[in-house]
One Martini backbone bead per residue (centre of mass of N, CA, C, O) as a GRO file, in nm:
protein
  148
    1MET     BB    1   2.187   4.621  -3.303
    2THR     BB    2   1.960   4.821  -3.194
    3TRP     BB    3   1.865   5.050  -2.965
    4LYS     BB    4   1.575   4.949  -2.931
    5ARG     BB    5   1.647   4.654  -2.863
    6LEU     BB    6   1.836   4.710  -2.626
    7ARG     BB    7   1.625   4.851  -2.454
    8LYS     BB    8   1.425   4.614  -2.433
    9LEU     BB    9   1.625   4.416  -2.306
   10ALA     BB   10   1.691   4.587  -2.055
   11LEU     BB   11   1.399   4.603  -1.950
   12ALA     BB   12   1.353   4.299  -1.922
   13MET     BB   13   1.583   4.248  -1.722
   14ALA     BB   14   1.487   4.448  -1.507
   15GLY     BB   15   1.214   4.308  -1.459
   16ILE     BB   16   1.331   4.040  -1.354
   17VAL     BB   17   1.492   4.157  -1.118
   18VAL     BB   18   1.251   4.291  -0.972
   19PHE     BB   19   1.085   4.034  -0.937
   20ILE     BB   20   1.290   3.877  -0.765
   21PHE     BB   21   1.310   4.090  -0.544
   22ALA     BB   22   1.008   4.081  -0.463
   23LEU     BB   23   1.009   3.780  -0.378
   24GLU     BB   24   1.218   3.813  -0.153
   25LEU     BB   25   1.059   4.017   0.013
   26LEU     BB   26   0.811   3.840   0.051
   27LYS     BB   27   0.952   3.606   0.195
   28ARG     BB   28   1.057   3.776   0.439
   29GLY     BB   29   0.771   3.908   0.519
   30ALA     BB   30   0.592   3.645   0.572
   31SER     BB   31   0.700   3.566   0.858
   32GLY     BB   32   0.512   3.788   1.005
   33LEU     BB   33   0.233   3.615   0.977
   34GLY     BB   34   0.236   3.404   1.199
   35PRO     BB   35   0.122   3.568   1.445
   36LEU     BB   36  -0.139   3.646   1.302
   37LEU     BB   37  -0.253   3.362   1.262
   38THR     BB   38  -0.254   3.296   1.564
   39SER     BB   39  -0.433   3.536   1.667
   40LEU     BB   40  -0.675   3.454   1.454
   41LYS     BB   41  -0.704   3.141   1.435
   42VAL     BB   42  -0.560   3.017   1.172
   43GLU     BB   43  -0.695   2.693   1.111
   44GLY     BB   44  -0.720   2.503   0.865
   45LEU     BB   45  -0.887   2.481   0.574
   46LYS     BB   46  -1.115   2.695   0.593
   47ASP     BB   47  -0.946   2.931   0.706
   48THR     BB   48  -0.732   2.945   0.470
   49VAL     BB   49  -0.925   3.000   0.244
   50ALA     BB   50  -1.037   3.263   0.361
   51PHE     BB   51  -0.767   3.410   0.396
   52GLY     BB   52  -0.679   3.401   0.098
   53TRP     BB   53  -0.924   3.552  -0.009
   54LEU     BB   54  -0.893   3.818   0.156
   55ILE     BB   55  -0.603   3.889   0.069
   56ALA     BB   56  -0.673   3.910  -0.232
   57TYR     BB   57  -0.847   4.159  -0.189
   58LEU     BB   58  -0.627   4.350  -0.070
   59VAL     BB   59  -0.412   4.298  -0.328
   60LEU     BB   60  -0.565   4.226  -0.604
   61SER     BB   61  -0.431   3.929  -0.576
   62GLY     BB   62  -0.312   3.585  -0.581
   63SER     BB   63  -0.002   3.545  -0.612
   64PRO     BB   64   0.111   3.657  -0.342
   65VAL     BB   65  -0.047   3.456  -0.166
   66ALA     BB   66   0.083   3.200  -0.273
   67ALA     BB   67   0.371   3.281  -0.192
   68ILE     BB   68   0.311   3.307   0.109
   69SER     BB   69   0.218   3.019   0.154
   70LEU     BB   70   0.489   2.883   0.079
   71THR     BB   71   0.654   3.031   0.293
   72LEU     BB   72   0.497   2.928   0.541
   73PHE     BB   73   0.548   2.631   0.483
   74SER     BB   74   0.864   2.635   0.476
   75GLY     BB   75   0.857   2.761   0.786
   76GLY     BB   76   0.622   2.595   0.955
   77VAL     BB   77   0.345   2.756   1.003
   78ILE     BB   78   0.211   2.567   0.792
   79THR     BB   79   0.055   2.331   0.636
   80ASP     BB   80  -0.013   2.163   0.352
   81VAL     BB   81  -0.321   2.197   0.368
   82GLU     BB   82  -0.320   2.503   0.429
   83SER     BB   83  -0.171   2.585   0.173
   84LEU     BB   84  -0.382   2.481  -0.024
   85GLY     BB   85  -0.610   2.660   0.086
   86MET     BB   86  -0.471   2.936   0.033
   87ILE     BB   87  -0.440   2.902  -0.270
   88THR     BB   88  -0.737   2.864  -0.336
   89GLY     BB   89  -0.830   3.134  -0.213
   90SER     BB   90  -0.659   3.312  -0.400
   91ARG     BB   91  -0.800   3.228  -0.666
   92LEU     BB   92  -1.090   3.303  -0.587
   93GLY     BB   93  -1.032   3.601  -0.521
   94ALA     BB   94  -0.920   3.681  -0.800
   95SER     BB   95  -1.181   3.612  -0.961
   96PHE     BB   96  -1.358   3.815  -0.808
   97ILE     BB   97  -1.208   4.068  -0.898
   98VAL     BB   98  -1.293   4.044  -1.191
   99LEU     BB   99  -1.592   4.077  -1.133
  100PHE     BB  100  -1.577   4.351  -0.985
  101VAL     BB  101  -1.448   4.517  -1.214
  102GLY     BB  102  -1.675   4.464  -1.419
  103PHE     BB  103  -1.895   4.596  -1.247
  104LEU     BB  104  -1.767   4.877  -1.233
  105TYR     BB  105  -1.764   4.921  -1.535
  106HIS     BB  106  -2.073   4.909  -1.561
  107LEU     BB  107  -2.140   5.143  -1.352
  108ARG     BB  108  -1.979   5.366  -1.536
  109GLY     BB  109  -2.156   5.316  -1.826
  110HIS     BB  110  -2.083   5.064  -1.956
  111THR     BB  111  -2.255   4.848  -2.198
  112ARG     BB  112  -2.086   4.602  -2.153
  113ALA     BB  113  -2.165   4.275  -2.070
  114ALA     BB  114  -1.884   4.133  -2.077
  115SER     BB  115  -1.760   4.233  -1.811
  116VAL     BB  116  -1.938   4.048  -1.629
  117ALA     BB  117  -1.919   3.776  -1.780
  118ILE     BB  118  -1.616   3.733  -1.735
  119GLY     BB  119  -1.633   3.720  -1.426
  120VAL     BB  120  -1.824   3.480  -1.408
  121LEU     BB  121  -1.646   3.288  -1.566
  122ALA     BB  122  -1.398   3.300  -1.383
  123LEU     BB  123  -1.538   3.199  -1.124
  124THR     BB  124  -1.655   2.934  -1.236
  125VAL     BB  125  -1.395   2.802  -1.336
  126THR     BB  126  -1.235   2.816  -1.075
  127ALA     BB  127  -1.434   2.658  -0.898
  128SER     BB  128  -1.453   2.397  -1.086
  129ILE     BB  129  -1.142   2.336  -1.033
  130TYR     BB  130  -1.048   2.400  -0.729
  131LEU     BB  131  -1.252   2.244  -0.549
  132PRO     BB  132  -1.191   1.953  -0.642
  133ALA     BB  133  -0.883   1.981  -0.597
  134LEU     BB  134  -0.905   2.028  -0.295
  135ALA     BB  135  -1.035   1.760  -0.220
  136LEU     BB  136  -0.816   1.579  -0.340
  137GLY     BB  137  -0.568   1.705  -0.201
  138ASN     BB  138  -0.662   1.659   0.087
  139TRP     BB  139  -0.680   1.352   0.070
  140LEU     BB  140  -0.383   1.301  -0.012
  141LEU     BB  141  -0.253   1.446   0.237
  142VAL     BB  142  -0.394   1.299   0.473
  143HIS     BB  143  -0.305   1.002   0.348
  144GLU     BB  144   0.001   1.030   0.242
  145TYR     BB  145   0.052   1.001  -0.085
  146LEU     BB  146   0.278   1.256  -0.112
  147ASP     BB  147   0.484   1.128   0.050
  148PRO     BB  148   0.823   1.015   0.064
   0.00000   0.00000   0.00000
């Protein structure tokens, strides 16, 4: 193996280690959100969808919010239905971030209409997939069809 390949392999391994470390930090830090959710009275499906959406705006990504949702669920802070809602909200918020960044790109003088169109497409596709899945998932969870 050449030095260049060894360097790439070492960087890839370091990236995986840092990613796993970041997930562990996120998991430990998410437990502090329990009192925040309680004080904000975030409960139920609609509230957690909105909360996931807003947090995705704050962190400019939906993936950390989905990880936080699963951590809160595993810790018993939120229910399975609320976790589903928070994950759905995180995905909708993340797709809106794509639209917003495309709009900013357009406002900065770039004449490519595709930048806004890609954002609209991302939001439309995400909503058309996740909202029906949310309704179906909510129904399955409420009627306990997915319980062991």
